Residue, then its C-alpha position, 0 to 999 in steps of 0.5 A: x479615304x475609304x477603307x478600301x483605299x486605306x487597305x491598299x495605301x497603308x501596306x504600300x506606304x510601309x513597304x515604300x518606307x522600308x524600301x526607301x531606307x535601302x534605296x537611299x543608302x544605295x542612291x547616296x553611297x553606291x557611287x561614293x563606294x565606287x570611288x573608294x574602291x578605285x573607280x573614276x567619275x567617268x567610270x561611274x557614268x559608264x556603269x550607270x549607262x550600262x545598267x540603265x541599258x540592261x534594266x530598260x529591257x525589263x520594262x515592257x515585260x514588267x508592264x504586261x506582267x503587272x496587267x496579266x500575271x499580277x501586280x503583287x508578283x512584280x512588287x515582290x520580285x522588285x523588292x528582292x532585287x533591291x535587297x540583293x543590290x546592297x549585298x553584291x558590291x560587298x561580295x565582288x569588290x571591283x568594277x563588276x560588283x558595282x556594275x551588277x549592283x547598279x543593274x539590280x538597283x535600276x531594274x528593281x526601280x524600273x519594274x517597281x514603278x509600273x506595279x506600284x502605280x497601277x496598284x494605286x491607280x486601279x483601286x483609288x478614287x480619282x478625286x484623292x489620287x494625287x494625295x494617295x501618291x503623295x502619301x506613298x512618296x512621303x513614306x519614301x521621303x521620310x526614309x530619305x530623311x532618316x537614312x543618309x545622314x545616319x548611314x554616312x556617320x556609320x560608314x565613316x566610323x565602321x565602313x560600308x559592309x555593316x551599313x549595306x548589309x543592314x540596308x539589304x535586310x531591311x528591304x528584304x523584310x518588306x517583301x513579307x508585307x507584300x505577300x501578306x497584305x497587298x491584294x492581288x490584281x490581274x486581268x483575265x487577258x492571256x499573255x501573248x506576243x500581241x499583248x507584249x507589242x500592245x504594251x510597247x506601242x504608244x497610243x497617239x494621245x501619249x506621243x507628246x507626253x513621251x517627248x517631254x518625259x524623254x527630255x526630262x529624264x535625259x536632262x536629269x541623268x546628265x548629272x545626278x548619277x555623278x552628283x554625290x561623287x562630284x560633291x566628294x571629289x570636286x567639292x571635297x565633302x566627306x561621307x557624313x556631309x554628303x549624307x547630310x545633304x541627301x537628308x536635307x533633300x529628303x526633308x524638303x521632299x517630305x515637307x513638299x509632297x503632301x501639299x503637292x498632292x493636294x495641289x494636283x487633286x485641286x488644280x490638276x497635274x499640269x501646274x505641278x509638273x511645270x513647277x517641278x521642271x523649273x525647280x529642277x533646272x534651277x537646282x542644276x544651275x545652282x550646284x554647277x556654280x556652288x562655291x559655298x556650303x550655302x549654295x549646295x544646301x540651296x541646290x539640295x532643297x531645290x532638288x527635293x522640291x522638284x521631286x515633291x512636285x513631280x511624284x503626284x503630278x506624273x503619276x496622276x498624268x498617266x491615267x488621265x492621258x490613257x484612262x484604261x484601267x485594264x492597261x494601267x501596268x503597260x501604260x505606266x511601263x511605256x512612260x518609263x520605257x521610252x524615257x529610260x531608253x532616251x536617257x541611256x547615254x546621258x550618264x556617259x555623256x555627263x562623265x565626258x562633259x565632266x572631263x571637259x569641265x566639272x560644272x558642264x554636266x549640270x549646266x547642260x542638264x539645266x538647259x535641257x530642262x528649260x527647253x523642256x518647259x517650252x515643249x510641255x507648254x506646246x503639248x498642253x496648248x495642242x491638247x487643249x485646242x483639240x479638247x482631248x485633255x485638260x490635265x485637270x480633275x474631271x469635274x464640271x466645276x474644276x478650274x482650267x488652264x488659262 
């Protein structure tokens, strides 16, 4: 990795780690906190649906802002929003406070993704891109190993307020690193309505992959927004054990993400993303029928492995499908826009399915992911037949999909 590559990856890795601490606390305990102040699991599904619906409207604007006004600006704004997401539910201890927190949280993630990905893809050499994204994911996963279990213990002994406040301060501190160490990158193109429309309108070569992404996000979001609440209400686990399970998931991702990045750099993104889909479907089925701690542990490990496989393969797929560096922000934004829109009703549907029978959201989610494997295989065959994309590194000696 060159000095130029390290100059971007090193500070981004530190920021990702600090953001990861705050994100892990919110992902693990915001739905559990919501249950503790009186919200039901269907309520949480509705909150997550509303928050996702509002936050996806920011994605097209984030994409064009990344390209035209600068990646650094969007990274900074996202970090401040994530910091505020931990404070709001402490100030407004009801449905509204949880809703605002979810909106800030989802919005922070949705605008961070294209900014971070475009920063990396626009500066890093192609032959190490998978490992670069893996390093950033690793720094986040290390935080996921550290934060949930410790946070669960502190919450059990001291309550939610000190933990949420600490998470907010830690995330806010990472904005200093963004200001001081992340180089600004922006296009000379002017901000315009046509540019915004260009950012929203998918290119023909993207359409098949967008279908796959929409199915994937919908399948996961049928059950993941209520997973920790499910473990507390249906499986009877305490906050410390829920935190431990989340930590276990983080350990698996941490151990798997760098080998996944190497796999992507050597064989391309397609094998890794297929493996991610398979392990995700198996995880959903396992948690649906878990009747013992051992099966819950297995499910968490499968989720962690799926995440480890997904991060480098997805992020490398985008610049392979649309290799135009000046539009990376908009291309990554589109990849999140349509799958986010498609998944807006998923948490609400998951809550309804839970009311029918608790295992149903996970079971239906697994079925969707299994179907999606066939969709991706069909998309790959189509592109291979037209010789427009292989999904592998552009090297004459590189292996090809058989």
